[in-house]
N, C-alpha and C positions, 0 to 999 in steps of 0.2 A: 147405534143411531145417532146421527148428527142433528144439531139444532141450528137451523138457518135463521139469521136475522137479516132481513132484506131492506135496504135503504135506497130509495130512488133519488135521482138528481134534482136539480133546481126546478122549482114550480110544481113538482109532483108529490104525491102522497102514497100511502100504502096500496091504494087501488091500482097502481102501475104494475103490480106483481100478480094481478088476478089470474093470468094464464100460466104463470110459473109455479105458483104455490101448489095447485093440485098435483102437478107432476112430482114435486118433492115429497108431498105427503103420500102419494100412491106408492112411492118407493120405500115408505116406512120411516121417513124422517119428520122431524118437527119443522114447521115453517112459520116465521113470525114477521110478516110485513109491517114495517113501522112508518108512521107519519111523523116527521120532525115538527117541532114547535113552530107555529106561525104559518103552516102550510095546510092546504086541503081542509080536512075536518078539524084541524087545530089552528085555523085562522084566528087572529086576534090574540094569540098567546105570544108575549114578548120573547124575542129570540136573538141571542148573540151566538158566536161560533161555539163557545164552551157550553151553551145551552144545548146545542145539537149533539155535542159529544156526550153530555150527561144524559140526554134522551136515550142514547144507545146503551150506555152503561146501565141505566135504570131498567131498561127492557130485559137485559140479561139477568140482573140481580133480582128483579121483581118475580121472575118466573123460575129463579134458581137454575138457570140453564148451564149445562156442561157440554163439552165437545162442540163448542160453538163455532160455526162458520159465519163470519161477518161478511156481508156482501154490500159493497158500496159502488153505486153507479154515478158517473160524471162528478158533479160537485161533491156528492156525498162521500167520495173517497177521502176527502179532507177530514171530516169528523170521524168516519169509520176507522181510518188509520190511527187516529189518536186514541179512540176508544179501545182499539185492539190491544194496545199495550197496558191499558188500565184494567182490563178484566183478568189479567194474569193467567193462571193455569186453566181457566175456563175455555180459553181460546184453542181451537184446533187449527184454524186457517183463516186467512183473510183473502177475499176475492175482490179485486178491483175491476169493475166492468167499464172499460173505456173511460176510466176516471182520472181525475186529478189525484195526486198523492200529496200528503202533507210534508212540509219541511219545517223544521223548528225555526220559529221567528218569521216565517213567510205566510202570506195570505193566499186565498184562492186566486186573486188577480195579480199577485206578485210576478208571476212568470208570463203574463200576457204582454203583448206589444203595447206601446204607449197609446196607440189608437184604440186598441181593444179595451184597455183599462179605462180610458177616458169615456168610451161608450157605456160601459157598465156604470161608472160613477155618475155619468150624466143621467142615466135612466133612474138610478137611485134618488138623485136630487129632484128629478121631475115627478116622481111618484111617491112622495112622502116617505122616503126611507126604504122603498122596495124596488127590486129589479123586476121590470115588467116582463110577462111571459112572451115567448116567441109567437109569431104569426104562422099561419099554415104554410106560407111560402118558404119559411125558414127550414121546414122539414123535407123539402124536395131533395131528391138525390140520395136519400138515406134508406132506401129499400122498404119504404112504408106505403101501404095502400092509402087511397083517399079516406077510406073509413077509419083506418088506424090514425091518420093525421087528425081527423076530426075528433076522434076520441081523446087524443092527447091535448089538443088545443082546448077542447071543451072542459076538460078536467083540471087544467093548469090554473094555479093561483099565484099572485105576486110573491116573490121570494124575499125574505128579510135581508136587507142590504148589509147589515152589520156582520152577518155570517160570512160575507164574501171579502170583506176588507180587513178583518181582524186576524192577527197572526196565530198560526198553529203552535202548539206546545208539545214537544216530544222529549221524553226522558232518555231515550236511547235510539240508535240508528234504526230506521225503518227496515233496512235490509236484513236485520236479524230476525224479523218475524216470518213465519211460514206463510207464503203468499203466492197467489196465482193472479196474473194480469191478463185480462181478456181484451185483445185489441180488435176493434171493429174496423174492417179494412175500408169500407166506404167513407169513413171519417178520417182517412189518412193511412198510408201504407205502413208507417213506422211509429212506434211509441215515441213520445217526446224525450228530450235529453235526460230529464230527471228520472223517468221510468227506465230508460235504457241503462242508466248506471245501476239502478236497483236490480235489474235483471241479470247483472253479472254476479249477484249473490247466489250462493249454492242453495239458499232457502226459497228462491223465487223461480217461478215457471211462467212461460209465455204460452198463451193459447190464442189462436186467431179465429175470427168469425167473418164470413163473407157477407156482411150486412152493415147497416149503419149504426149510428150512435145510440139508438133506442132498441136494443135487441129483445127486451122483454115484451115489446109489441110486435116487432118484425119477425123474430124467430124464437118465440118463447120456449118451444120444446127443445130446440138445440141448446139454448142457454141453460135450461134445466139439466140437460145431460152433462154439460160442462161443469155445472155446480155440483152435480152428484159425483163426477169424477174427481173434482177438487177435494171433496171430503174424504175420498179414499186414498189421496196422494200421501 
């Protein structure tokens, strides 16, 4: 039996996995959707990047989880990738769902274009240290129904800005960890350069989904099947 710790991306909380968790539990596995500090039901809790890393480590240790599959979506690939090496032999596999990946000394926005980085930093400055959630229009073309978009927008909360601009800390190369990368094709046909390099590692595998950047909403059952297969890899 695997124990899945599921961490959604920016603006989201544990609720984002509501349609994935039952599929994992029905297959006999443990599923632990996690809200990171400062988001959703944990709004108001101060958070920096290492706070989010520790949130994930604490979840594993508090429940004494073994055979852990850490799942990081979008932004959360950054803290999940760091937490993966810190939980030692409790880790079975990491699954990065259309996510960013950490690089030692680099932040979430480090690899963004100058314009993209400026946009995020401007939003943080204008919203008292938080990155403002996307609007409904930003989710168009991602394989989502109007109802799914409304659900995401309605549940989103501002994202703690410090988690996006502080550098990651890795003790060893990320390519040494057993990992699956899920590429959502409506969000781009190819993984970015950093991910492409990691996929040359014998420990990494690529899986593609014909959907957009939020597959836990658009294709939750297919995503669950991929997660189940990753645990068996």
